[in-house]
C-alpha positions in Angstrom: 176.4 107.8 162.5 174.7 108.5 159.1 173.8 112.1 158.4 170.1 113.0 158.5 168.7 114.2 155.2 167.7 117.8 155.1 164.0 118.4 155.6 162.3 120.2 152.7 160.0 123.0 153.7 157.7 124.3 151.0 157.2 128.0 150.6 155.0 130.0 148.2 157.6 130.3 145.4 156.9 128.9 142.0 159.3 126.0 142.4 157.7 124.8 145.6 154.1 125.3 144.4 155.0 123.2 141.4 156.1 120.3 143.7 153.3 119.6 146.1 153.5 116.3 148.1 150.0 115.4 146.7 149.1 116.7 143.3 145.8 118.7 143.3 144.7 117.7 139.8 141.3 116.5 138.7 141.0 112.9 137.5 140.5 114.1 134.0 143.9 115.9 134.1 145.7 113.0 135.6 144.4 110.5 133.0 147.3 110.9 130.6 149.9 110.9 133.3 148.3 107.8 134.9 148.4 106.1 131.5 152.1 106.7 131.3 152.6 105.6 135.0 150.8 102.3 134.3 154.0 101.1 132.6 156.1 99.1 135.1 158.8 100.2 135.0 158.1 103.7 133.4 159.4 104.4 129.9 163.1 105.4 129.8 162.2 108.2 127.4 158.9 110.1 127.0 158.4 112.4 124.1 155.5 114.8 124.1 155.0 116.2 120.5 152.3 118.7 119.9 151.8 120.2 116.4 149.6 123.1 115.5 149.5 124.7 119.0 151.8 127.6 118.2 149.9 130.3 116.3 150.8 133.9 115.4 148.5 137.0 115.7 149.7 140.6 115.6 153.3 139.7 116.4 152.4 137.5 119.4 152.1 133.8 119.8 149.9 131.5 121.8 152.8 131.0 124.2 152.6 134.7 125.0 148.9 134.5 125.7 149.1 131.5 128.1 150.6 131.1 131.6 152.6 127.8 131.6 154.4 127.5 134.9 155.1 123.8 134.7 156.4 123.9 131.2 158.6 126.7 132.3 159.8 124.6 135.2 160.7 121.9 132.7 162.8 124.4 130.8 164.5 125.6 134.0 165.4 122.1 135.1 166.7 121.1 131.6 167.6 122.9 128.4 165.9 124.6 125.5 166.7 124.5 121.8 165.3 124.5 118.3 164.7 121.8 115.6 165.0 122.7 112.0 162.3 121.2 109.7 163.2 120.2 106.1 161.1 122.3 103.8 162.0 123.9 100.5 161.4 127.6 100.1 157.9 128.4 98.7 156.7 124.8 99.0 153.5 123.9 101.0 153.2 120.3 102.2 149.6 118.9 102.0 150.0 117.5 105.6 152.7 119.5 107.4 152.1 117.8 110.7 152.5 114.3 109.2 155.5 115.4 107.2 157.2 116.7 110.4 156.4 113.4 112.2 157.9 111.4 109.4 161.1 113.5 109.7 161.2 113.0 113.5 160.9 109.2 113.0 163.5 109.2 110.3 161.5 108.0 107.3 160.7 111.1 105.4 163.2 110.4 102.7 161.5 107.1 101.9 158.1 108.6 101.0 156.3 107.5 104.2 153.9 110.5 104.4 152.3 109.6 101.0 150.2 107.0 102.6 146.5 108.0 103.0 145.1 108.3 106.4 141.8 106.5 106.1 143.3 103.4 104.4 145.6 102.7 107.4 143.6 104.3 110.1 142.9 101.0 111.8 146.6 100.3 112.2 146.5 97.4 109.8 146.5 99.1 106.5 150.3 99.2 106.1 150.9 95.5 106.1 152.1 95.4 102.5 154.3 98.4 102.9 155.7 97.5 106.3 158.7 95.9 104.7 159.6 99.0 102.8 160.4 101.0 106.0 163.0 99.9 108.5 161.5 99.4 111.9 162.5 101.4 115.0 163.8 98.3 116.7 166.0 97.4 113.7 167.5 100.9 113.6 168.1 101.3 117.4 169.3 98.0 118.8 165.9 96.5 119.5 164.4 99.6 121.1 160.8 99.0 122.3 158.7 102.0 121.2 155.0 102.8 121.8 153.0 105.5 120.0 149.7 107.3 120.7 148.2 110.0 118.6 145.1 111.9 117.9 145.7 111.5 114.2 144.8 108.3 112.4 147.4 108.8 109.6 150.1 109.2 112.3 149.1 106.0 113.9 149.3 104.2 110.6 152.8 105.5 110.0 153.9 104.4 113.4 152.4 100.9 112.8 154.4 100.7 109.6 157.6 101.4 111.6 156.9 98.6 114.0 155.8 100.8 117.0 153.2 99.5 119.4 150.2 101.8 118.6 148.1 102.6 121.7 144.5 103.0 120.6 143.6 105.5 123.4 145.0 107.0 126.6 141.9 107.1 128.8 141.4 110.9 128.3 137.7 110.7 129.2 136.5 112.7 132.1 136.3 110.6 135.3 139.4 108.7 134.4 137.7 105.3 134.0 140.8 103.2 133.5 139.4 100.1 134.8 138.6 98.7 131.4 142.3 98.6 130.5 142.0 101.3 127.9 145.4 102.7 128.7 147.2 99.5 129.5 148.1 99.0 125.8 150.9 101.4 126.3 152.5 99.3 128.9 155.4 96.9 128.5 154.9 93.5 127.2 154.8 90.6 129.7 158.3 89.5 130.5 159.9 92.6 129.0 162.1 95.2 130.8 159.7 98.1 130.0 159.2 100.4 127.1 162.3 102.2 126.0 160.3 105.0 124.3 156.8 106.3 124.5 155.8 109.0 122.0 152.5 111.0 122.6 151.5 112.9 119.5 148.9 115.7 119.3 147.8 117.2 116.0 145.5 120.2 116.6 144.9 120.7 112.8 143.0 117.4 112.7 140.8 118.3 115.7 139.8 121.9 115.3 138.8 124.1 112.4 141.1 127.0 111.5 138.7 129.7 112.7 138.7 128.4 116.3 142.3 127.3 116.4 143.6 130.2 118.5 141.4 129.5 121.5 141.8 125.7 121.1 145.6 126.2 120.9 145.6 128.1 124.2 143.4 125.4 125.8 145.7 122.6 124.5 148.8 124.4 125.9 147.1 124.7 129.3 146.2 121.0 129.2 149.8 120.2 128.2 151.0 122.2 131.2 148.7 120.2 133.5 150.0 117.0 132.0 153.6 118.1 132.6 152.7 118.9 136.2 151.1 115.4 136.7 154.2 113.8 135.2 156.7 115.7 137.3 154.6 114.8 140.4 155.4 111.1 139.8 158.8 110.2 141.4 159.4 107.4 138.8 158.9 109.8 135.9 160.6 112.8 137.5 163.8 111.0 138.5 164.4 108.4 135.8 162.6 109.3 132.6 164.2 111.3 129.8 161.4 113.8 129.2 161.3 115.7 125.9 158.7 118.4 125.1 158.3 119.5 121.5 156.0 122.3 120.2 155.6 122.7 116.5 153.9 125.6 114.6 152.8 123.1 112.0 154.4 125.1 109.1 152.9 128.4 110.2 155.3 131.4 110.2 156.4 132.5 113.6 157.1 136.3 114.1 160.7 137.1 113.6 160.3 139.7 116.4 160.6 136.8 118.8 164.3 136.6 118.0 166.7 138.4 120.3 167.6 141.9 119.1 171.1 143.0 118.5 172.3 139.9 116.7 174.2 142.0 114.2 172.5 140.5 111.1 172.5 143.0 108.3 170.7 140.9 105.7 169.4 137.3 105.7 166.3 135.3 105.6 164.4 137.4 108.2 163.3 134.3 110.1 164.0 132.8 113.5 166.9 130.7 112.1 169.8 132.4 110.3 171.2 130.0 107.7 174.6 130.4 106.1 175.1 133.3 103.7 173.6 136.1 105.9 175.7 139.2 106.2 176.9 139.9 109.7 178.3 143.1 111.3 181.5 142.1 113.1 181.2 145.1 115.4 178.1 143.6 116.9 179.2 140.0 116.8 182.7 140.3 118.3 183.3 141.4 121.9 185.4 144.6 122.0 186.1 147.1 124.8 183.5 149.5 123.2 180.8 146.9 122.6 178.7 147.2 125.8 175.8 145.2 124.3 177.8 142.0 124.4 179.7 142.0 127.7 177.6 144.4 129.8 178.1 148.1 130.5 180.2 147.5 133.6 182.6 145.1 132.0 182.9 147.3 128.9 183.7 150.3 131.2 186.3 148.4 133.0 187.9 147.2 129.8 188.0 150.7 128.5 189.5 152.0 131.7 192.2 149.3 131.6 193.0 150.2 128.0 193.2 153.9 128.9 195.6 153.2 131.7 197.8 151.2 129.5 198.0 154.0 127.0 195.7 152.6 124.3 193.5 149.7 123.2 194.6 146.2 124.0 196.9 144.7 121.4 195.0 143.1 118.5 191.6 144.8 119.2 192.2 148.3 118.0 191.2 147.3 114.4 187.8 146.1 115.7 186.9 149.5 117.0 186.9 151.0 113.5 183.6 152.3 112.2 184.1 151.2 108.6 184.4 147.5 109.0 183.0 145.5 106.1 180.3 142.9 106.6 181.3 139.2 106.8 179.3 136.2 105.6 177.8 133.8 108.1 179.2 130.3 107.7 176.9 127.4 106.7 175.2 126.1 109.8 175.1 122.4 110.9 171.3 122.2 110.6 171.7 122.8 106.9 173.5 119.5 106.4 172.4 115.9 106.7 175.7 114.0 106.4 177.3 115.5 103.3 174.0 116.5 101.7 172.9 120.2 101.8 169.2 120.4 102.8 166.7 123.3 102.7 165.1 124.1 106.0 162.2 126.4 107.0 163.8 129.3 108.8 160.4 130.7 109.8 158.8 127.7 111.6 161.3 125.8 113.7 160.2 123.4 116.4 160.7 124.3 120.1 162.2 121.5 122.1 163.0 121.1 125.8 164.9 118.2 127.3 165.0 117.2 131.0 166.7 114.4 133.0 168.6 115.3 136.1 172.2 114.1 136.0 172.1 113.4 132.3 170.9 116.5 130.5 172.9 119.7 131.0 171.0 122.8 132.1 171.2 126.2 130.5 170.1 129.7 131.3 166.7 129.5 129.7 163.8 130.4 132.0 160.7 130.3 129.9 159.4 128.2 127.0 159.6 130.4 124.0 161.6 131.3 120.9 163.2 134.4 122.5 164.6 132.3 125.4 165.7 129.6 123.0 167.7 132.0 120.9 169.1 134.2 123.7 169.7 131.7 126.5 169.1 128.2 125.1 172.1 125.9 125.3 171.2 123.4 122.5 171.2 125.7 119.5 169.5 124.2 116.5 169.7 120.7 114.9 167.7 118.9 112.2 164.4 117.4 113.4 165.5 114.0 112.2 168.5 114.0 114.5 166.5 114.1 117.7 165.5 110.5 117.8 169.1 109.2 117.5 170.0 111.5 120.4 167.2 110.1 122.5 168.2 106.5 121.6 171.8 107.3 122.6 170.6 108.7 126.0 168.8 105.5 126.8 171.5 103.2 125.6 169.9 102.1 122.4 172.3 103.7 119.9 176.1 104.3 119.7 177.4 107.8 119.9 176.5 109.6 116.6 178.4 112.4 114.9 182.0 113.4 115.2 
C-alpha cells in the first residue's frame, strides 16, 4: 500500500506566509510573473538583473531600509555570493550599467558598450555590427535566450547578440495581457522552450539622481513582490534556475557592511579584499586562544585539553605568540580571467543569489545583503563574466568550465 503524503499545515511563520496556496497579489504585481509563466514550458533559467537599486547613505544601504521577506526566502533556499566587476581604479565608465551588462553577456572585451543607445533603440540598429559579436546561441550550444529591459541601449546590445528582445512585459496596471504584449517572451512555435530569460532593470535611466533613494526602495519592494509571484508558480519554483542580481551601478558601498574581525591590517578598504593585503595570522588561523573563530565554548574546551596535556597542542604553540609578522594575502581567483590579470572594483561588487532545489547547494546565508554574503555566503566571489557560463552549464548548454 503506498504511503500517504504528509499534509502541509500552514502556520504564521515567515516560510508559511511566503507560500500561500493562492497568492494574494494585485494584478499589477503579477504581470511580470504572468509574462514569465506564459512560456510553455517555463524558461530553464530566469535571471533578474537590477542595476542602480543599491544606494548608500550615512553608512546604510537601501537593503537596510527595506523589508524583503521573499528575497530573503530566495537566499535561504539557495546560496549567496558576490560578482566582481572589471573596472580600473580611478576610472569612471560613462554608462556603468551598460558596461556591467556587457560583462555579464561576455562581450565587454569586444567594445560592445560603445554603441549609442538611440541609434539601436528599435532593436534593428545593430544589423551591420551583428556579425562582429558572437551570438549567445553560437557560444552555448544553440541556447535560446530572450531579453527584456527598461533600457533601450541594453535592448540594442541584446539584439546584436542574437537574443530575442521582448518589447514589453505587460507591466501596466490592470494586467491587460490579452493583446499579446508579453507573449513575445514565449518560446517559438515547435521549440522546446526558452533556455534563458533575462529581465534587466536600470534605475539610472528611469529616475533622476535626486529621487533615486526612494525610487530604489520602491523598486526593491516591487522586485520582492515579483519574487513572491514567481515562487508561487509551481512550474517556476520547482524547475527553473532562478538567479537574482543586484548591482550598485558603480556606486561605492560602505565597507562597514563587511564582517568585522577579518584580520586585515591593510588593503583596499572595500568589500572585496584582492591579493596583496596584509593579514594578521593570529586572527585568520584557528588556535586554542582564538575565541572569535571557533566560539568561546570550543576555545575554552581546547584550552582545557591543552592544559590537561601539559601544554599547547603540538604545532600550535608558535601561533599563540604575540609578535607574529603579517602575511600577504594571495592573489584571488576573481582577479584573473584565464591567465590575464584584471583590475576589479573592490567597492561595488554585485550581489547574486541562486536557487534551484536539488541542483544549487544551500549555504548559511539568511538575508540578502553584503554582510551575509561575506560572513555566511557559500559562493565567495567570481568575475561577473563567469556567471553566464555557469548558468549555461546548469541547464545543459555548456560543458563544465574551469579546472
